[in-house]
N, C-alpha and C positions, 0 to 999 in steps of 0.2 A: 507494499498500500504505498502512497505518497506518503510519502517522511516531511519533517524539515530543520532541519540545521541550524539553520539560524535564522537571528532575528533581521526582517527583512524591516527601514523606518522611510527609505524615499523611495523611487519610481527611477529607473532604467527611459535614456528615449525609445526602446521596444515601445515597453508596456505602454510609455501613455498613449501611443499612436497607440495599440487594444484599447487600449478600455476611450480612449475618443469612438472608436468606430462604431466598438458595440454599442456605446451610448447611445450614440447615434440612433444606433439602430431598433437598440430598447425599444426608444418613442415610438422612433420610427409607425410600428409594431402592435404596441399597448394603445396609439393613437389610432391610428381603425381595427384594431378589435374591442377600443371601449364605446366609443362612437357611436355605434348603434344601440350598444347598453341602456349608453344613455339616451338617444333617443327614440329609446324603445316607449317608451310610456303618449308617441303618437306615433310614430309605427307599426307598432304593431292595426293601429285601427287605420292605416292602412291594408292590410298583407295579412290580414286574419277577421273571418265577421263578423260582428258582434257580438254583446249574452249580455246578460244580465252582468251587475259586481261580485258578484262572486266568483259566475263560471269567470270572468277577463279575468281575476286574480289568479286563479287561476292558467288561466290563456299564459299569462305576465311570467309565471315560474316556469310555465312548459317555456318561451321562449327565451327564459335567460339557462337555462340548463341545455338546451343545444346545441350548446357553445360545450359543449361538455361530457355529449354524450358518447363521441367517438374517440375521446380523445386518451384510453387508456391505449386502441389500437395506433396509431397515431403514437404516442408511448413506444412505441418496441418497432413499428417500420424507422422513426426518426433517432432513435436508441441506436438502432440498427445498427445505421447510418451514420452517426457520432461517434459510437467506439469503433468499428472497421475499415472507416476510411478522413478519418477526424472529428475536430466543429464545425471547423470552419464553413464544407459544404454546407449544411442545415442551417446554420447559420443563415445563408446565399437565397438555401430553394426559402426555407420558410416565410420570408423575407418577400420575399417572389408569387407566391403563395395570395398574400393575404391582400397581396397593387392590387390580381387579378379582381377578387375576390369583393374589391371595391365598384371598382370595377363592374364589375353584373347585378349585384347592390343599387349606385348607383343607376343602372340606367336599366331595372326590370322594372314590364306592368307593374301595375296594383291588383291586390284582391278585385276591385272594383271592373278589373278592365278585362282577367284573362280570369278568375276564383278560383276554388283551389291552385295549381297551378304558383298560382307567385308564392304560397303558404311555402307551398313541400322549398320551388325555389328557394327561399329567403334561410332558411334552414336549413337546407346542403351548407348553400354560402357562410351560415356563423357556424356548422359541423367543422366547417376545414376552417376558419380566423382560429376555431378553440386547437388543434388541433395545433395551428402551426408558432401560437402564441408559448405553447406550452412548451415548443423544442426549441424554441429558435431560445428562451430567457435561460433555459438550463444547458444551451451552449456554451452562451455566455459565460453566464457563473460557471463553469468546470471550466474553463478554457480561465474567469481570469483568476482563480483557486488556485490552480496548474500552472502559473505560471509569472505567483506569486508567493510569500511565506513569513504570519503576524508576527513585529500588531501591524503589515501596510495593508494585509491581506483583509482582513475584516471590513475595512472605511473597504478598500479597491470594491468588492465582491457588491455591498450594500449598495453602488452607485448604482447599478442598474438596477434596480428595486427603485435612487435618485429619481430613471430615467422611463421608470415607467409606470410610478405618478407622475411624473412631467407631463408623458403620454398621457391618460389622463387627462391633463387639470385639463389641455391643451383642450381632446377634444369636447369636455364638457364645456370648455369657452365658442367655439366655434358652433360644434352642437348651439346653444343659448342664440346667437351667430343669427343662422340662420332658421332660427327657430321661433326669432322672430317675427310677426308680424309688421310691428313699427317699422322695419326697417329690409323685412325679405315680404312685399306682399302674396308673390305671388308659391301658389300651395305645393309644387313639386322643390319651391326653394334648396329643402330640408336633402337634394338631390347633388347640391355643389358641395354640398361637405364633404360626401364620400368619392367623387372623384377627386378632392384638394387629398380629403387623408393615401388618393390611390396615383396622385403625379410622388409626392410626396415616401410611397412607398419605391416603385420603382426607382426616385431615384440614391433613395438606401439601397440597396438590389442588387445598383451597380459599384456605389462608395463602400461596399463590401468586401467586391471582389478581389480587392487591392489590398484588406485587407496577409499577416503572414503566415505561416502556417510553426507556431514555434515547438519545440522540441520535446516540448510535454505537449504538443497540442493536434504532433500530425499522427500519422499513422502507425502508432507505434507498436503492434502485434507484426509486420513487416519488418518492420526493423528490427524487431530484436530477434526476426527468423534468420534474415539474414549473419546476422552478427553469428545466434547460435553455428549458423553453418558455415561458416569461415573457423569458427573451430570448431569445429566436428563431434560434437553435441546433438544430442539425440533430442528435436523439433519438439514431437510423442509424448515423449518423460515433462518437458519440461509445457509443452499447452495444457498437460494433467495438470502439473507443480502448481504455476504459476495463471498462468490464462484461462485455469479455468477452476482460481481460486473460489469456493462457495464463503458462499455470506450470510453470518453469523443470523439465527433465527430474530433473537430478541434487534438486533438490530432491527432487520427491518419490517416484525411488529413497534418497535415506542417509532422509528423517524412516519411509518403510516398514519402513529396519532398523531401526531407535531406537528402534520402537515394540513391532516385534520379540523385543526384553527379556524385557517385565513378562511376558508368562505363562508361557516354560517357569521361574521364578525364584516366582511365586505356585504356582502347581506343586509344582512341588517341599516346598515349604514348608508347604502346606501337605497337597493332599490323595496325594503319593508320603506323605512319611516319617504321613500318617498310616495307605498305604496298609502300611508297611517296620511302627507298631506294632500292627495288628492282629494281622500276618503270624506275627512275629517277635517280640511282647512278649507274645501274648497278649490285649489292651488290650481292650475290651467299646470297646458302638458310643457310653454316656455318658464316658471314662476319654479318649478320643480328645478327643472333642468341647473336655473337660473340658483336658487337657494345650490344646490350640490354642489353648483362651482365653487362658491366656498367652503361647502365643506371638506373640497377638494385640495385649494389650496393650506387649508389646515394639516390635510392626514401629509401633505409632502413635503412640508414645516416639518412636523416631525421627523417622521423619515430619513430626515440630511443630518438635523438633532440626532436619530439612532447615529447614525455612519460616522461622528467627530468624535461621539462616545465608547464606538464602538474600538479608540485607536486606543483609550483609556484601561478602562473596564471590561470585564471579560463578558465577551458576548452573553452566554448564558445564564450567569446572577440578569445582565437588565431583560431575559425572555421570564425570567421568574419576576418580577417589579411589575412587569407588561402587566403580567398575570391576575396583579393582586391590586394594580391599577383599574382595568376592565371592570372585572370584579364590583369592584370599589362601585363605584360610575354606574354603572347594569342596575346597581338594585333600588334607585332611588325615581329610577324613569317610569317606572309602572304609574308608581305613585303619585310622582305629578304629572303623566297624562289624564290619569283616572283624573285627578283633578278637571287640569286644563288642557286637552291637547290645541297648546299653540306655539307658534312655529318661531316661536325666537326658544321656548321649554328643547321642544324637537332640534330645535339648530344643535345646543350648546352640548344634547345627549349624544349628536352626533355623530362630531364637530372635541370630544369626548375619547367614542371611541376607536376613533381613528387614531385619535395621538395616543388612546395604548390596545390596537388592537393585538392579540395576544399570536405569535403567527413564529415560520424559523427566522423573521432578521432582528439581527442582523450575525445569524448565528450557521448561516449556512456552511463553510467551509468549513467547521467543524464536523456538523455532521457527511460532509460530499467521502472526510478525507477513512472516513469506516465499508468504505467499499471499494471491492479490487477496479485498478485504473479501467481494468480490461470489460469492467463489465457500470462501470458506475455511469453513463449516463442512461445505458435502458434498465437498471435498477432502480436510480431514482428516480429517474422519468417516467415510467408503471407507480410505481404507485406513488404518487405526486398524485399520478391524472385520479388513478381510482379511490383516494382520500377524497379531490374535490369533485368527480362525482358524485359518490355515494354521501356528501354536507350536502355536494350541491339541493340536492335532489327532496335529503329528512330539511333541507333545509324549506326549501322555497317550499314546498307546496308544506310540510309539517306546520309551517310558520300559518299557510293558511287558518285549518282545520284547530289547528292545538285553542291559537287566540282566540278561533268565531264559538272558543266553547268556555273557553281559561278565563280572555284577557289577555293583558298585559303578562301579566304576571307564568303565562304559557310559554313566554320566551326562554323560564330559565329550561325547562325539560331539553331545550336544546341545550343550551349551553352548557348548566354541569356534567354534564359527562364528558366531554367536549374539552370543558378546560380542567376536571381533572386528571385523565387521562394523559394532557399537556403536557401538566405539571409532573406529573410519571414517567415520562420519553424524557425530557428534560437533565433526571436528574437521571435516568438513566448514560447519560451523555454523560452527564459532568463524571458518573462514577469510572466511565470509559476513559476519561481528559485525567481523572488526577491514573487513576494507570498507569497510563502509556507516561506523568513525568517522573510514574520512580524513578 
């Protein structure tokens, strides 16, 4: 497995170039992915038939989950490519796929024009976008993890999350502009936003082709086999002992549970609270997008803060503090909303949840290094994809039914089990780190 013998506190020229190219690409990818997510309050009305409010909530959940339906298959495909042929080809290919799907969504007819065909085309595009976004971010994080060492490694890899948040924020800003009838009065003005996204993604695809593959990022399997052949060492034996290293079951299980944490937090902040604003406060789609834009600004600032803090404080300690603060904030949400569903109260809780969301950031490099390098892309991508599919389905559909019967207190039926398993997962990796440093 990948080890780090010396501390690294600064970046060389090649690392700086890689950070720039990967960060810009991640921004482009998440801008395109989140453009629909945050315009869903408007676009679901255009591409799906009309239903009553409860059924429409279920439709919103399905529309959101469609992004994650085939992510496990995408993880297998792109994970295999990344482990066998290098990380570069994955980040280039996924950016290209995102550009193509943006063109299709921006050009396709609505439900009123072609019926259910529009719904199916949109769903397929969202699935492809979800598959490519997962692989892109994973490839970028692994590239930086495998070409740096702590303590600079932690903020370096967190930069990928920072730029994914920048992409989300810019997507909200663009969505806000192109859905504002005071600015663009034509009903199809939203299409311009997707064409802008497609253009940016095509530029990103071209830019990433200039990314150089570092030794730790290149096709290690073929290089290792070549060197072994030159030294008359049996390749088959090395394949068994090194290339096919097994991942401990406990490592996979606890990494899976850690990956389960972010989806319900994200859904709560942007989708669930957005639905409350629409249902209880009478917000229009454009008002919800504007509201969430400011939440995303706070979210972005929080991630930037984590990047700085992780240079001084061990990331696993940061994860536990975020968990405690998230639940402290969430405890007051049902009380305040039951008293008064005020948009200002909702905004405050959204910001607190966004700041203290308990997920893998900024500890991703710690988790990655406990997976064999020749299986790292496939294993981590697959576990993350399954975790997100599992928890997004439970969260999106579960909250519709649970809160319908239990009110806002039903949130804890989702968050408590996920919070407990997250804490246990972080504790497991803390023990691994202590044993590693003995």
